[in-house]
PDB file of the backbone (N, CA, C, O) and the ligand in Angstrom, with CONECT records:
HET     ZN  A 101       1
ATOM      1  N   MET A   1      15.040  11.781 -33.225  1.00  0.00           N
ATOM      2  CA  MET A   1      14.266  11.424 -32.042  1.00  0.00           C
ATOM      3  C   MET A   1      14.216  12.629 -31.110  1.00  0.00           C
ATOM      4  O   MET A   1      15.253  13.178 -30.737  1.00  0.00           O
ATOM      5  N   PRO A   2      12.998  13.037 -30.734  1.00  0.00           N
ATOM      6  CA  PRO A   2      12.892  14.224 -29.868  1.00  0.00           C
ATOM      7  C   PRO A   2      13.375  13.925 -28.460  1.00  0.00           C
ATOM      8  O   PRO A   2      13.209  12.819 -27.946  1.00  0.00           O
ATOM      9  N   ALA A   3      13.965  14.916 -27.861  1.00  0.00           N
ATOM     10  CA  ALA A   3      14.406  14.780 -26.469  1.00  0.00           C
ATOM     11  C   ALA A   3      13.192  14.846 -25.549  1.00  0.00           C
ATOM     12  O   ALA A   3      12.208  15.521 -25.850  1.00  0.00           O
ATOM     13  N   LEU A   4      13.273  14.144 -24.433  1.00  0.00           N
ATOM     14  CA  LEU A   4      12.186  14.183 -23.457  1.00  0.00           C
ATOM     15  C   LEU A   4      12.310  15.439 -22.614  1.00  0.00           C
ATOM     16  O   LEU A   4      13.406  15.844 -22.223  1.00  0.00           O
ATOM     17  N   THR A   5      11.181  16.036 -22.346  1.00  0.00           N
ATOM     18  CA  THR A   5      11.148  17.211 -21.485  1.00  0.00           C
ATOM     19  C   THR A   5      10.234  16.913 -20.313  1.00  0.00           C
ATOM     20  O   THR A   5       9.068  16.567 -20.503  1.00  0.00           O
ATOM     21  N   GLU A   6      10.746  17.043 -19.122  1.00  0.00           N
ATOM     22  CA  GLU A   6       9.924  16.801 -17.927  1.00  0.00           C
ATOM     23  C   GLU A   6       9.027  17.997 -17.661  1.00  0.00           C
ATOM     24  O   GLU A   6       9.415  19.147 -17.865  1.00  0.00           O
ATOM     25  N   LEU A   7       7.807  17.695 -17.195  1.00  0.00           N
ATOM     26  CA  LEU A   7       6.905  18.765 -16.785  1.00  0.00           C
ATOM     27  C   LEU A   7       7.294  19.218 -15.391  1.00  0.00           C
ATOM     28  O   LEU A   7       7.766  18.427 -14.573  1.00  0.00           O
ATOM     29  N   SER A   8       7.093  20.477 -15.136  1.00  0.00           N
ATOM     30  CA  SER A   8       7.349  20.974 -13.788  1.00  0.00           C
ATOM     31  C   SER A   8       6.204  20.494 -12.890  1.00  0.00           C
ATOM     32  O   SER A   8       5.120  20.198 -13.391  1.00  0.00           O
ATOM     33  N   PRO A   9       6.423  20.411 -11.574  1.00  0.00           N
ATOM     34  CA  PRO A   9       5.331  20.019 -10.669  1.00  0.00           C
ATOM     35  C   PRO A   9       4.101  20.905 -10.831  1.00  0.00           C
ATOM     36  O   PRO A   9       2.977  20.410 -10.750  1.00  0.00           O
ATOM     37  N   ASP A  10       4.288  22.196 -11.057  1.00  0.00           N
ATOM     38  CA  ASP A  10       3.140  23.099 -11.248  1.00  0.00           C
ATOM     39  C   ASP A  10       2.344  22.708 -12.488  1.00  0.00           C
ATOM     40  O   ASP A  10       1.113  22.724 -12.471  1.00  0.00           O
ATOM     41  N   GLU A  11       3.044  22.359 -13.560  1.00  0.00           N
ATOM     42  CA  GLU A  11       2.366  21.951 -14.794  1.00  0.00           C
ATOM     43  C   GLU A  11       1.603  20.636 -14.574  1.00  0.00           C
ATOM     44  O   GLU A  11       0.482  20.478 -15.057  1.00  0.00           O
ATOM     45  N   VAL A  12       2.214  19.701 -13.848  1.00  0.00           N
ATOM     46  CA  VAL A  12       1.554  18.419 -13.573  1.00  0.00           C
ATOM     47  C   VAL A  12       0.278  18.645 -12.772  1.00  0.00           C
ATOM     48  O   VAL A  12      -0.774  18.108 -13.118  1.00  0.00           O
ATOM     49  N   PHE A  13       0.362  19.436 -11.704  1.00  0.00           N
ATOM     50  CA  PHE A  13      -0.825  19.687 -10.878  1.00  0.00           C
ATOM     51  C   PHE A  13      -1.895  20.436 -11.656  1.00  0.00           C
ATOM     52  O   PHE A  13      -3.083  20.176 -11.466  1.00  0.00           O
ATOM     53  N   ARG A  14      -1.503  21.357 -12.525  1.00  0.00           N
ATOM     54  CA  ARG A  14      -2.479  22.091 -13.332  1.00  0.00           C
ATOM     55  C   ARG A  14      -3.221  21.119 -14.259  1.00  0.00           C
ATOM     56  O   ARG A  14      -4.440  21.211 -14.406  1.00  0.00           O
ATOM     57  N   LEU A  15      -2.494  20.196 -14.876  1.00  0.00           N
ATOM     58  CA  LEU A  15      -3.115  19.236 -15.789  1.00  0.00           C
ATOM     59  C   LEU A  15      -3.981  18.221 -15.039  1.00  0.00           C
ATOM     60  O   LEU A  15      -5.063  17.860 -15.502  1.00  0.00           O
ATOM     61  N   LEU A  16      -3.500  17.764 -13.883  1.00  0.00           N
ATOM     62  CA  LEU A  16      -4.259  16.774 -13.117  1.00  0.00           C
ATOM     63  C   LEU A  16      -5.447  17.398 -12.391  1.00  0.00           C
ATOM     64  O   LEU A  16      -6.395  16.698 -12.037  1.00  0.00           O
ATOM     65  N   GLY A  17      -5.400  18.688 -12.173  1.00  0.00           N
ATOM     66  CA  GLY A  17      -6.466  19.364 -11.442  1.00  0.00           C
ATOM     67  C   GLY A  17      -7.830  19.213 -12.075  1.00  0.00           C
ATOM     68  O   GLY A  17      -8.850  19.356 -11.400  1.00  0.00           O
ATOM     69  N   GLU A  18      -7.859  18.926 -13.355  1.00  0.00           N
ATOM     70  CA  GLU A  18      -9.130  18.785 -14.054  1.00  0.00           C
ATOM     71  C   GLU A  18      -9.612  17.340 -14.073  1.00  0.00           C
ATOM     72  O   GLU A  18     -10.730  17.074 -14.516  1.00  0.00           O
ATOM     73  N   GLU A  19      -8.802  16.407 -13.605  1.00  0.00           N
ATOM     74  CA  GLU A  19      -9.162  14.993 -13.607  1.00  0.00           C
ATOM     75  C   GLU A  19      -9.690  14.566 -12.241  1.00  0.00           C
ATOM     76  O   GLU A  19      -9.282  15.106 -11.212  1.00  0.00           O
ATOM     77  N   GLU A  20     -10.599  13.597 -12.239  1.00  0.00           N
ATOM     78  CA  GLU A  20     -11.111  13.047 -10.992  1.00  0.00           C
ATOM     79  C   GLU A  20      -9.997  12.272 -10.287  1.00  0.00           C
ATOM     80  O   GLU A  20      -9.273  11.506 -10.923  1.00  0.00           O
ATOM     81  N   ASP A  21      -9.861  12.469  -8.992  1.00  0.00           N
ATOM     82  CA  ASP A  21      -8.844  11.757  -8.209  1.00  0.00           C
ATOM     83  C   ASP A  21      -9.420  10.399  -7.811  1.00  0.00           C
ATOM     84  O   ASP A  21     -10.287  10.315  -6.942  1.00  0.00           O
ATOM     85  N   THR A  22      -8.928   9.334  -8.456  1.00  0.00           N
ATOM     86  CA  THR A  22      -9.430   7.987  -8.173  1.00  0.00           C
ATOM     87  C   THR A  22      -8.513   7.225  -7.232  1.00  0.00           C
ATOM     88  O   THR A  22      -8.819   6.091  -6.863  1.00  0.00           O
ATOM     89  N   LEU A  23      -7.405   7.815  -6.839  1.00  0.00           N
ATOM     90  CA  LEU A  23      -6.442   7.125  -5.998  1.00  0.00           C
ATOM     91  C   LEU A  23      -6.543   7.498  -4.529  1.00  0.00           C
ATOM     92  O   LEU A  23      -6.419   6.637  -3.659  1.00  0.00           O
ATOM     93  N   LEU A  24      -6.765   8.771  -4.249  1.00  0.00           N
ATOM     94  CA  LEU A  24      -6.692   9.242  -2.869  1.00  0.00           C
ATOM     95  C   LEU A  24      -7.717   8.550  -1.970  1.00  0.00           C
ATOM     96  O   LEU A  24      -7.391   8.175  -0.844  1.00  0.00           O
ATOM     97  N   GLY A  25      -8.946   8.377  -2.447  1.00  0.00           N
ATOM     98  CA  GLY A  25      -9.975   7.741  -1.626  1.00  0.00           C
ATOM     99  C   GLY A  25      -9.609   6.314  -1.263  1.00  0.00           C
ATOM    100  O   GLY A  25      -9.733   5.909  -0.107  1.00  0.00           O
ATOM    101  N   GLU A  26      -9.157   5.550  -2.253  1.00  0.00           N
ATOM    102  CA  GLU A  26      -8.760   4.160  -1.998  1.00  0.00           C
ATOM    103  C   GLU A  26      -7.572   4.097  -1.058  1.00  0.00           C
ATOM    104  O   GLU A  26      -7.543   3.272  -0.145  1.00  0.00           O
ATOM    105  N   GLN A  27      -6.595   4.963  -1.274  1.00  0.00           N
ATOM    106  CA  GLN A  27      -5.403   4.925  -0.428  1.00  0.00           C
ATOM    107  C   GLN A  27      -5.731   5.357   0.999  1.00  0.00           C
ATOM    108  O   GLN A  27      -5.141   4.843   1.949  1.00  0.00           O
ATOM    109  N   THR A  28      -6.663   6.292   1.159  1.00  0.00           N
ATOM    110  CA  THR A  28      -7.071   6.720   2.496  1.00  0.00           C
ATOM    111  C   THR A  28      -7.704   5.555   3.253  1.00  0.00           C
ATOM    112  O   THR A  28      -7.475   5.397   4.452  1.00  0.00           O
ATOM    113  N   GLU A  29      -8.496   4.741   2.562  1.00  0.00           N
ATOM    114  CA  GLU A  29      -9.092   3.557   3.203  1.00  0.00           C
ATOM    115  C   GLU A  29      -8.000   2.579   3.638  1.00  0.00           C
ATOM    116  O   GLU A  29      -8.055   2.027   4.737  1.00  0.00           O
ATOM    117  N   VAL A  30      -7.022   2.371   2.782  1.00  0.00           N
ATOM    118  CA  VAL A  30      -5.913   1.471   3.126  1.00  0.00           C
ATOM    119  C   VAL A  30      -5.155   2.024   4.324  1.00  0.00           C
ATOM    120  O   VAL A  30      -4.818   1.280   5.246  1.00  0.00           O
ATOM    121  N   ASP A  31      -4.886   3.324   4.315  1.00  0.00           N
ATOM    122  CA  ASP A  31      -4.151   3.949   5.425  1.00  0.00           C
ATOM    123  C   ASP A  31      -4.904   3.761   6.733  1.00  0.00           C
ATOM    124  O   ASP A  31      -4.288   3.529   7.773  1.00  0.00           O
ATOM    125  N   ARG A  32      -6.238   3.858   6.693  1.00  0.00           N
ATOM    126  CA  ARG A  32      -7.040   3.680   7.918  1.00  0.00           C
ATOM    127  C   ARG A  32      -6.900   2.259   8.456  1.00  0.00           C
ATOM    128  O   ARG A  32      -6.849   2.057   9.669  1.00  0.00           O
ATOM    129  N   VAL A  33      -6.839   1.275   7.559  1.00  0.00           N
ATOM    130  CA  VAL A  33      -6.693  -0.119   7.994  1.00  0.00           C
ATOM    131  C   VAL A  33      -5.384  -0.301   8.758  1.00  0.00           C
ATOM    132  O   VAL A  33      -5.328  -1.046   9.737  1.00  0.00           O
ATOM    133  N   PHE A  34      -4.342   0.377   8.312  1.00  0.00           N
ATOM    134  CA  PHE A  34      -3.026   0.173   8.906  1.00  0.00           C
ATOM    135  C   PHE A  34      -2.750   1.058  10.119  1.00  0.00           C
ATOM    136  O   PHE A  34      -1.773   0.847  10.837  1.00  0.00           O
ATOM    137  N   GLU A  35      -3.611   2.048  10.345  1.00  0.00           N
ATOM    138  CA  GLU A  35      -3.421   2.909  11.518  1.00  0.00           C
ATOM    139  C   GLU A  35      -3.565   2.082  12.782  1.00  0.00           C
ATOM    140  O   GLU A  35      -4.608   1.471  13.016  1.00  0.00           O
ATOM    141  N   GLY A  36      -2.546   2.061  13.578  1.00  0.00           N
ATOM    142  CA  GLY A  36      -2.623   1.380  14.861  1.00  0.00           C
ATOM    143  C   GLY A  36      -2.666  -0.136  14.760  1.00  0.00           C
ATOM    144  O   GLY A  36      -2.923  -0.810  15.757  1.00  0.00           O
ATOM    145  N   LEU A  37      -2.420  -0.683  13.578  1.00  0.00           N
ATOM    146  CA  LEU A  37      -2.431  -2.135  13.410  1.00  0.00           C
ATOM    147  C   LEU A  37      -1.183  -2.737  14.046  1.00  0.00           C
ATOM    148  O   LEU A  37      -0.071  -2.286  13.772  1.00  0.00           O
ATOM    149  N   SER A  38      -1.354  -3.733  14.878  1.00  0.00           N
ATOM    150  CA  SER A  38      -0.190  -4.373  15.497  1.00  0.00           C
ATOM    151  C   SER A  38      -0.121  -5.830  15.072  1.00  0.00           C
ATOM    152  O   SER A  38      -1.122  -6.429  14.678  1.00  0.00           O
ATOM    153  N   CYS A  39       1.071  -6.383  15.160  1.00  0.00           N
ATOM    154  CA  CYS A  39       1.354  -7.732  14.691  1.00  0.00           C
ATOM    155  C   CYS A  39       0.657  -8.765  15.587  1.00  0.00           C
ATOM    156  O   CYS A  39       0.808  -8.717  16.807  1.00  0.00           O
ATOM    157  N   PRO A  40      -0.100  -9.694  15.000  1.00  0.00           N
ATOM    158  CA  PRO A  40      -0.736 -10.747  15.794  1.00  0.00           C
ATOM    159  C   PRO A  40       0.280 -11.684  16.457  1.00  0.00           C
ATOM    160  O   PRO A  40      -0.049 -12.339  17.446  1.00  0.00           O
ATOM    161  N   SER A  41       1.509 -11.756  15.928  1.00  0.00           N
ATOM    162  CA  SER A  41       2.519 -12.659  16.480  1.00  0.00           C
ATOM    163  C   SER A  41       3.288 -12.058  17.643  1.00  0.00           C
ATOM    164  O   SER A  41       3.571 -12.750  18.621  1.00  0.00           O
ATOM    165  N   CYS A  42       3.637 -10.756  17.550  1.00  0.00           N
ATOM    166  CA  CYS A  42       4.508 -10.171  18.580  1.00  0.00           C
ATOM    167  C   CYS A  42       4.045  -8.806  19.053  1.00  0.00           C
ATOM    168  O   CYS A  42       4.684  -8.199  19.913  1.00  0.00           O
ATOM    169  N   ASN A  43       2.942  -8.316  18.504  1.00  0.00           N
ATOM    170  CA  ASN A  43       2.394  -7.008  18.849  1.00  0.00           C
ATOM    171  C   ASN A  43       3.258  -5.851  18.353  1.00  0.00           C
ATOM    172  O   ASN A  43       3.099  -4.720  18.812  1.00  0.00           O
ATOM    173  N   GLY A  44       4.174  -6.124  17.418  1.00  0.00           N
ATOM    174  CA  GLY A  44       5.024  -5.077  16.841  1.00  0.00           C
ATOM    175  C   GLY A  44       4.241  -4.207  15.873  1.00  0.00           C
ATOM    176  O   GLY A  44       3.097  -4.502  15.526  1.00  0.00           O
ATOM    177  N   ARG A  45       4.876  -3.141  15.451  1.00  0.00           N
ATOM    178  CA  ARG A  45       4.245  -2.198  14.519  1.00  0.00           C
ATOM    179  C   ARG A  45       4.199  -2.797  13.117  1.00  0.00           C
ATOM    180  O   ARG A  45       5.187  -3.349  12.634  1.00  0.00           O
ATOM    181  N   MET A  46       3.044  -2.682  12.471  1.00  0.00           N
ATOM    182  CA  MET A  46       2.869  -3.196  11.116  1.00  0.00           C
ATOM    183  C   MET A  46       2.891  -2.036  10.127  1.00  0.00           C
ATOM    184  O   MET A  46       2.332  -0.970  10.387  1.00  0.00           O
ATOM    185  N   VAL A  47       3.544  -2.259   8.991  1.00  0.00           N
ATOM    186  CA  VAL A  47       3.556  -1.257   7.927  1.00  0.00           C
ATOM    187  C   VAL A  47       3.054  -1.920   6.642  1.00  0.00           C
ATOM    188  O   VAL A  47       3.226  -3.123   6.446  1.00  0.00           O
ATOM    189  N   PRO A  48       2.433  -1.120   5.770  1.00  0.00           N
ATOM    190  CA  PRO A  48       1.941  -1.693   4.523  1.00  0.00           C
ATOM    191  C   PRO A  48       3.075  -2.077   3.573  1.00  0.00           C
ATOM    192  O   PRO A  48       4.099  -1.399   3.492  1.00  0.00           O
ATOM    193  N   THR A  49       2.865  -3.171   2.864  1.00  0.00           N
ATOM    194  CA  THR A  49       3.799  -3.594   1.823  1.00  0.00           C
ATOM    195  C   THR A  49       2.964  -4.163   0.673  1.00  0.00           C
ATOM    196  O   THR A  49       1.955  -4.827   0.909  1.00  0.00           O
ATOM    197  N   VAL A  50       3.375  -3.911  -0.545  1.00  0.00           N
ATOM    198  CA  VAL A  50       2.599  -4.351  -1.708  1.00  0.00           C
ATOM    199  C   VAL A  50       2.596  -5.873  -1.783  1.00  0.00           C
ATOM    200  O   VAL A  50       3.632  -6.516  -1.619  1.00  0.00           O
ATOM    201  N   ASP A  51       1.423  -6.438  -2.031  1.00  0.00           N
ATOM    202  CA  ASP A  51       1.267  -7.883  -2.217  1.00  0.00           C
ATOM    203  C   ASP A  51       1.771  -8.221  -3.616  1.00  0.00           C
ATOM    204  O   ASP A  51       1.041  -8.084  -4.598  1.00  0.00           O
ATOM    205  N   THR A  52       3.031  -8.667  -3.699  1.00  0.00           N
ATOM    206  CA  THR A  52       3.642  -8.889  -5.007  1.00  0.00           C
ATOM    207  C   THR A  52       3.063 -10.096  -5.735  1.00  0.00           C
ATOM    208  O   THR A  52       3.174 -10.183  -6.958  1.00  0.00           O
ATOM    209  N   GLU A  53       2.443 -11.035  -5.007  1.00  0.00           N
ATOM    210  CA  GLU A  53       1.844 -12.193  -5.678  1.00  0.00           C
ATOM    211  C   GLU A  53       0.481 -11.858  -6.266  1.00  0.00           C
ATOM    212  O   GLU A  53       0.086 -12.440  -7.275  1.00  0.00           O
ATOM    213  N   ASN A  54      -0.232 -10.941  -5.658  1.00  0.00           N
ATOM    214  CA  ASN A  54      -1.551 -10.515  -6.139  1.00  0.00           C
ATOM    215  C   ASN A  54      -1.632  -8.992  -6.068  1.00  0.00           C
ATOM    216  O   ASN A  54      -2.343  -8.446  -5.224  1.00  0.00           O
ATOM    217  N   PRO A  55      -0.902  -8.303  -6.952  1.00  0.00           N
ATOM    218  CA  PRO A  55      -0.778  -6.858  -6.796  1.00  0.00           C
ATOM    219  C   PRO A  55      -2.059  -6.058  -7.026  1.00  0.00           C
ATOM    220  O   PRO A  55      -2.215  -4.992  -6.429  1.00  0.00           O
ATOM    221  N   PHE A  56      -2.984  -6.532  -7.870  1.00  0.00           N
ATOM    222  CA  PHE A  56      -4.186  -5.746  -8.148  1.00  0.00           C
ATOM    223  C   PHE A  56      -5.414  -6.635  -8.247  1.00  0.00           C
ATOM    224  O   PHE A  56      -5.346  -7.776  -8.704  1.00  0.00           O
ATOM    225  N   LYS A  57      -6.540  -6.081  -7.805  1.00  0.00           N
ATOM    226  CA  LYS A  57      -7.837  -6.709  -8.032  1.00  0.00           C
ATOM    227  C   LYS A  57      -8.504  -5.945  -9.172  1.00  0.00           C
ATOM    228  O   LYS A  57      -8.217  -4.770  -9.399  1.00  0.00           O
ATOM    229  N   GLU A  58      -9.392  -6.626  -9.883  1.00  0.00           N
ATOM    230  CA  GLU A  58     -10.083  -5.979 -10.988  1.00  0.00           C
ATOM    231  C   GLU A  58     -10.840  -4.758 -10.486  1.00  0.00           C
ATOM    232  O   GLU A  58     -11.548  -4.826  -9.481  1.00  0.00           O
ATOM    233  N   GLY A  59     -10.690  -3.659 -11.177  1.00  0.00           N
ATOM    234  CA  GLY A  59     -11.391  -2.438 -10.830  1.00  0.00           C
ATOM    235  C   GLY A  59     -10.766  -1.646  -9.701  1.00  0.00           C
ATOM    236  O   GLY A  59     -11.293  -0.609  -9.296  1.00  0.00           O
ATOM    237  N   GLN A  60      -9.655  -2.125  -9.199  1.00  0.00           N
ATOM    238  CA  GLN A  60      -8.973  -1.455  -8.091  1.00  0.00           C
ATOM    239  C   GLN A  60      -7.835  -0.606  -8.650  1.00  0.00           C
ATOM    240  O   GLN A  60      -7.079  -1.060  -9.509  1.00  0.00           O
ATOM    241  N   ASN A  61      -7.717   0.627  -8.159  1.00  0.00           N
ATOM    242  CA  ASN A  61      -6.694   1.536  -8.669  1.00  0.00           C
ATOM    243  C   ASN A  61      -5.400   1.525  -7.859  1.00  0.00           C
ATOM    244  O   ASN A  61      -4.346   1.897  -8.374  1.00  0.00           O
ATOM    245  N   THR A  62      -5.470   1.107  -6.617  1.00  0.00           N
ATOM    246  CA  THR A  62      -4.267   1.058  -5.789  1.00  0.00           C
ATOM    247  C   THR A  62      -3.894  -0.409  -5.566  1.00  0.00           C
ATOM    248  O   THR A  62      -4.772  -1.272  -5.563  1.00  0.00           O
ATOM    249  N   PRO A  63      -2.612  -0.700  -5.380  1.00  0.00           N
ATOM    250  CA  PRO A  63      -2.201  -2.094  -5.226  1.00  0.00           C
ATOM    251  C   PRO A  63      -2.678  -2.709  -3.913  1.00  0.00           C
ATOM    252  O   PRO A  63      -2.858  -2.014  -2.914  1.00  0.00           O
ATOM    253  N   ASN A  64      -2.878  -4.016  -3.935  1.00  0.00           N
ATOM    254  CA  ASN A  64      -3.190  -4.747  -2.704  1.00  0.00           C
ATOM    255  C   ASN A  64      -2.014  -4.608  -1.757  1.00  0.00           C
ATOM    256  O   ASN A  64      -0.855  -4.685  -2.165  1.00  0.00           O
ATOM    257  N   GLN A  65      -2.327  -4.405  -0.493  1.00  0.00           N
ATOM    258  CA  GLN A  65      -1.253  -4.240   0.472  1.00  0.00           C
ATOM    259  C   GLN A  65      -1.435  -5.195   1.634  1.00  0.00           C
ATOM    260  O   GLN A  65      -2.541  -5.412   2.128  1.00  0.00           O
ATOM    261  N   LEU A  66      -0.322  -5.754   2.052  1.00  0.00           N
ATOM    262  CA  LEU A  66      -0.278  -6.629   3.209  1.00  0.00           C
ATOM    263  C   LEU A  66       0.427  -5.878   4.330  1.00  0.00           C
ATOM    264  O   LEU A  66       1.049  -4.843   4.094  1.00  0.00           O
ATOM    265  N   GLY A  67       0.329  -6.398   5.542  1.00  0.00           N
ATOM    266  CA  GLY A  67       1.012  -5.782   6.676  1.00  0.00           C
ATOM    267  C   GLY A  67       2.268  -6.546   7.030  1.00  0.00           C
ATOM    268  O   GLY A  67       2.215  -7.748   7.292  1.00  0.00           O
ATOM    269  N   ARG A  68       3.404  -5.856   7.038  1.00  0.00           N
ATOM    270  CA  ARG A  68       4.677  -6.473   7.418  1.00  0.00           C
ATOM    271  C   ARG A  68       5.094  -5.917   8.773  1.00  0.00           C
ATOM    272  O   ARG A  68       5.110  -4.704   8.984  1.00  0.00           O
ATOM    273  N   CYS A  69       5.432  -6.823   9.687  1.00  0.00           N
ATOM    274  CA  CYS A  69       5.825  -6.428  11.029  1.00  0.00           C
ATOM    275  C   CYS A  69       7.276  -5.958  11.028  1.00  0.00           C
ATOM    276  O   CYS A  69       8.165  -6.640  10.520  1.00  0.00           O
ATOM    277  N   LEU A  70       7.498  -4.777  11.609  1.00  0.00           N
ATOM    278  CA  LEU A  70       8.858  -4.237  11.668  1.00  0.00           C
ATOM    279  C   LEU A  70       9.709  -4.960  12.702  1.00  0.00           C
ATOM    280  O   LEU A  70      10.935  -4.856  12.668  1.00  0.00           O
ATOM    281  N   SER A  71       9.081  -5.693  13.623  1.00  0.00           N
ATOM    282  CA  SER A  71       9.842  -6.369  14.676  1.00  0.00           C
ATOM    283  C   SER A  71      10.221  -7.799  14.297  1.00  0.00           C
ATOM    284  O   SER A  71      11.384  -8.184  14.425  1.00  0.00           O
ATOM    285  N   CYS A  72       9.257  -8.584  13.836  1.00  0.00           N
ATOM    286  CA  CYS A  72       9.539 -10.006  13.603  1.00  0.00           C
ATOM    287  C   CYS A  72       9.507 -10.401  12.127  1.00  0.00           C
ATOM    288  O   CYS A  72       9.857 -11.532  11.790  1.00  0.00           O
ATOM    289  N   GLY A  73       9.096  -9.498  11.245  1.00  0.00           N
ATOM    290  CA  GLY A  73       9.090  -9.797   9.822  1.00  0.00           C
ATOM    291  C   GLY A  73       7.884 -10.559   9.325  1.00  0.00           C
ATOM    292  O   GLY A  73       7.793 -10.848   8.132  1.00  0.00           O
ATOM    293  N   ALA A  74       6.949 -10.896  10.209  1.00  0.00           N
ATOM    294  CA  ALA A  74       5.746 -11.602   9.770  1.00  0.00           C
ATOM    295  C   ALA A  74       4.943 -10.716   8.822  1.00  0.00           C
ATOM    296  O   ALA A  74       4.929  -9.492   8.954  1.00  0.00           O
ATOM    297  N   VAL A  75       4.278 -11.356   7.869  1.00  0.00           N
ATOM    298  CA  VAL A  75       3.425 -10.626   6.935  1.00  0.00           C
ATOM    299  C   VAL A  75       2.028 -11.204   7.035  1.00  0.00           C
ATOM    300  O   VAL A  75       1.839 -12.414   6.914  1.00  0.00           O
ATOM    301  N   TYR A  76       1.048 -10.339   7.257  1.00  0.00           N
ATOM    302  CA  TYR A  76      -0.352 -10.734   7.387  1.00  0.00           C
ATOM    303  C   TYR A  76      -1.194  -9.977   6.383  1.00  0.00           C
ATOM    304  O   TYR A  76      -0.865  -8.860   5.985  1.00  0.00           O
ATOM    305  N   ASP A  77      -2.289 -10.606   5.980  1.00  0.00           N
ATOM    306  CA  ASP A  77      -3.321  -9.896   5.233  1.00  0.00           C
ATOM    307  C   ASP A  77      -4.215  -9.243   6.278  1.00  0.00           C
ATOM    308  O   ASP A  77      -4.904  -9.944   7.019  1.00  0.00           O
ATOM    309  N   PRO A  78      -4.217  -7.913   6.353  1.00  0.00           N
ATOM    310  CA  PRO A  78      -4.973  -7.252   7.419  1.00  0.00           C
ATOM    311  C   PRO A  78      -6.483  -7.407   7.269  1.00  0.00           C
ATOM    312  O   PRO A  78      -7.218  -7.229   8.240  1.00  0.00           O
ATOM    313  N   MET A  79      -6.950  -7.731   6.082  1.00  0.00           N
ATOM    314  CA  MET A  79      -8.393  -7.873   5.855  1.00  0.00           C
ATOM    315  C   MET A  79      -8.908  -9.220   6.362  1.00  0.00           C
ATOM    316  O   MET A  79     -10.025  -9.311   6.871  1.00  0.00           O
ATOM    317  N   THR A  80      -8.088 -10.265   6.221  1.00  0.00           N
ATOM    318  CA  THR A  80      -8.548 -11.599   6.599  1.00  0.00           C
ATOM    319  C   THR A  80      -7.819 -12.147   7.827  1.00  0.00           C
ATOM    320  O   THR A  80      -8.284 -13.104   8.446  1.00  0.00           O
ATOM    321  N   GLY A  81      -6.672 -11.542   8.184  1.00  0.00           N
ATOM    322  CA  GLY A  81      -5.861 -12.055   9.283  1.00  0.00           C
ATOM    323  C   GLY A  81      -4.987 -13.232   8.883  1.00  0.00           C
ATOM    324  O   GLY A  81      -4.313 -13.823   9.727  1.00  0.00           O
ATOM    325  N   ARG A  82      -4.993 -13.575   7.601  1.00  0.00           N
ATOM    326  CA  ARG A  82      -4.209 -14.710   7.112  1.00  0.00           C
ATOM    327  C   ARG A  82      -2.715 -14.415   7.219  1.00  0.00           C
ATOM    328  O   ARG A  82      -2.248 -13.354   6.805  1.00  0.00           O
ATOM    329  N   LEU A  83      -1.970 -15.376   7.785  1.00  0.00           N
ATOM    330  CA  LEU A  83      -0.515 -15.264   7.869  1.00  0.00           C
ATOM    331  C   LEU A  83       0.078 -15.596   6.508  1.00  0.00           C
ATOM    332  O   LEU A  83      -0.143 -16.694   5.998  1.00  0.00           O
ATOM    333  N   VAL A  84       0.824 -14.676   5.909  1.00  0.00           N
ATOM    334  CA  VAL A  84       1.419 -14.868   4.590  1.00  0.00           C
ATOM    335  C   VAL A  84       2.871 -15.316   4.722  1.00  0.00           C
ATOM    336  O   VAL A  84       3.310 -16.225   4.018  1.00  0.00           O
ATOM    337  N   THR A  85       3.612 -14.681   5.621  1.00  0.00           N
ATOM    338  CA  THR A  85       5.007 -15.042   5.876  1.00  0.00           C
ATOM    339  C   THR A  85       5.204 -15.198   7.372  1.00  0.00           C
ATOM    340  O   THR A  85       4.837 -14.315   8.148  1.00  0.00           O
ATOM    341  N   ARG A  86       5.789 -16.333   7.782  1.00  0.00           N
ATOM    342  CA  ARG A  86       5.979 -16.605   9.208  1.00  0.00           C
ATOM    343  C   ARG A  86       6.936 -15.591   9.833  1.00  0.00           C
ATOM    344  O   ARG A  86       7.805 -15.047   9.153  1.00  0.00           O
ATOM    345  N   PRO A  87       6.770 -15.341  11.138  1.00  0.00           N
ATOM    346  CA  PRO A  87       7.708 -14.480  11.832  1.00  0.00           C
ATOM    347  C   PRO A  87       9.093 -15.101  11.869  1.00  0.00           C
ATOM    348  O   PRO A  87       9.236 -16.315  11.725  1.00  0.00           O
ATOM    349  N   ASP A  88      10.116 -14.274  12.062  1.00  0.00           N
ATOM    350  CA  ASP A  88      11.502 -14.728  12.080  1.00  0.00           C
ATOM    351  C   ASP A  88      11.764 -15.747  13.178  1.00  0.00           C
ATOM    352  O   ASP A  88      12.632 -16.606  13.020  1.00  0.00           O
ATOM    353  N   PHE A  89      11.024 -15.673  14.305  1.00  0.00           N
ATOM    354  CA  PHE A  89      11.308 -16.533  15.436  1.00  0.00           C
ATOM    355  C   PHE A  89      10.681 -17.912  15.317  1.00  0.00           C
ATOM    356  O   PHE A  89      10.873 -18.732  16.214  1.00  0.00           O
ATOM    357  N   LEU A  90       9.944 -18.207  14.262  1.00  0.00           N
ATOM    358  CA  LEU A  90       9.373 -19.552  14.090  1.00  0.00           C
ATOM    359  C   LEU A  90      10.178 -20.367  13.099  1.00  0.00           C
ATOM    360  O   LEU A  90       9.843 -21.521  12.832  1.00  0.00           O
TER     361      LEU A  90
HETATM  362 ZN    ZN A 101       5.664  -9.262  14.687  1.00  0.00          ZN2+
END
């Protein structure tokens, strides 16, 4: 059985440099959604977290992300405003 050899970062970037980047555009859109997003329950800072129940949509290259509040723990779908997980204080 052959031993595994890791590619150096330079080798990885050289190989990927010829491929179309299908992730950066989608992730940039997600990042824009979360910029300045505040919690509807407590106005705390929201950070993206992967939607583990529905991780991918067909044709989507980046995982679905929900917003988790760093203050109260509430989780919202930033696209629809749907509350996924109640805040800690309820
Ligand atoms: Zn909150």
